Structure formats: structure tokens, C-alpha cells
RODO-2510 file (C-alpha; in nm, 4 decimals, decimal comma):
residues 64
     n   res          X          Y          Z
     1     x     8,2981    -1,6289   -13,3972
     2     x     8,5549    -1,7143   -13,6656
     3     x     8,3817    -1,4975   -13,9261
     4     x     8,3723    -1,2041   -13,6830
     5     x     8,7435    -1,2422   -13,6038
     6     x     8,8278    -1,2738   -13,9732
     7     x     8,6332    -0,9560   -14,0459
     8     x     8,8050    -0,7636   -13,7637
     9     x     9,1465    -0,8754   -13,8898
    10     x     9,0611    -0,7818   -14,2511
    11     x     8,9368    -0,4412   -14,1338
    12     x     9,2739    -0,3892   -13,9646
    13     x     9,4537    -0,4642   -14,2930
    14     x     9,5391    -0,8333   -14,2482
    15     x     9,4846    -1,0857   -14,5272
    16     x     9,2528    -1,3086   -14,3187
    17     x     9,0229    -1,5882   -14,4302
    18     x     8,8183    -1,8625   -14,2618
    19     x     8,8605    -2,2346   -14,3327
    20     x     8,6101    -2,5026   -14,2295
    21     x     8,7644    -2,8123   -14,0672
    22     x     8,5746    -3,1356   -13,9964
    23     x     8,7372    -3,2854   -13,6866
    24     x     8,5207    -3,5963   -13,6793
    25     x     8,3993    -3,6653   -13,3257
    26     x     8,4974    -3,3109   -13,2202
    27     x     8,2634    -3,1670   -13,4820
    28     x     8,3072    -2,8831   -13,7288
    29     x     8,5552    -2,6110   -13,6369
    30     x     8,6392    -2,2923   -13,8236
    31     x     8,9995    -2,1752   -13,8430
    32     x     9,1033    -1,8187   -13,9126
    33     x     9,4147    -1,7992   -14,1267
    34     x     9,6147    -1,4864   -14,1973
    35     x     9,8354    -1,4106   -14,4947
    36     x    10,0733    -1,5951   -14,7174
    37     x    10,4279    -1,5346   -14,6077
    38     x    10,7607    -1,6051   -14,7735
    39     x    10,9256    -1,7371   -14,4584
    40     x    10,8452    -1,8934   -14,1246
    41     x    11,0115    -1,6012   -13,9444
    42     x    10,7889    -1,3510   -14,1267
    43     x    10,4773    -1,5497   -14,0264
    44     x    10,6002    -1,5648   -13,6646
    45     x    10,6602    -1,1885   -13,6639
    46     x    10,3094    -1,1067   -13,7883
    47     x    10,1534    -1,3547   -13,5441
    48     x    10,3432    -1,1982   -13,2556
    49     x    10,2305    -0,8506   -13,3624
    50     x     9,8655    -0,9598   -13,3774
    51     x     9,8972    -1,1192   -13,0338
    52     x    10,0636    -0,8134   -12,8778
    53     x     9,7825    -0,5903   -13,0151
    54     x     9,5245    -0,8216   -12,8583
    55     x     9,3833    -0,9158   -13,2002
    56     x     9,4355    -1,2873   -13,1269
    57     x     9,4957    -1,4827   -12,8073
    58     x     9,7365    -1,7276   -12,9700
    59     x     9,8603    -1,8389   -13,3102
    60     x    10,0355    -2,1183   -13,4968
    61     x    10,2775    -2,0272   -13,7750
    62     x    10,3197    -2,2737   -14,0618
    63     x    10,4665    -2,2705   -14,4104
    64     x    10,2907    -2,4590   -14,6926
***
């Protein structure tokens, strides 16, 4: 599922990649991450655009 979403986002021009996360008792999950943004507001804007297009159902914006 994550790989398919990542591929759809990349095909639409987004810089998307999949990260494996071991959540212990919850098992292995795969997270789809998009882009590297200069600011939190830029990440929020792109996330909102992806959500309004129906590309994602929800998102979390973070800055590393």
C-alpha cells in the first residue's frame, strides 16, 4: 500500500519516498514521506494541497 501511494505521488511530481518503521508490538509499518521543505508552513501548504486533491487522507508536517 505504501509503495503504491509513494509511486502515485512521485508520478504526480511529488518527491515521495517510503520509510520502514518497526513499532514493536504493533509490527512493521511503512510511512510515506514527501519532500524536504525549508519551513513548516511550506510543508503544511503542500500537505494541504495533497489532501485537497484526494492524494492523501491526512498528513503530519514536521521539520528535521
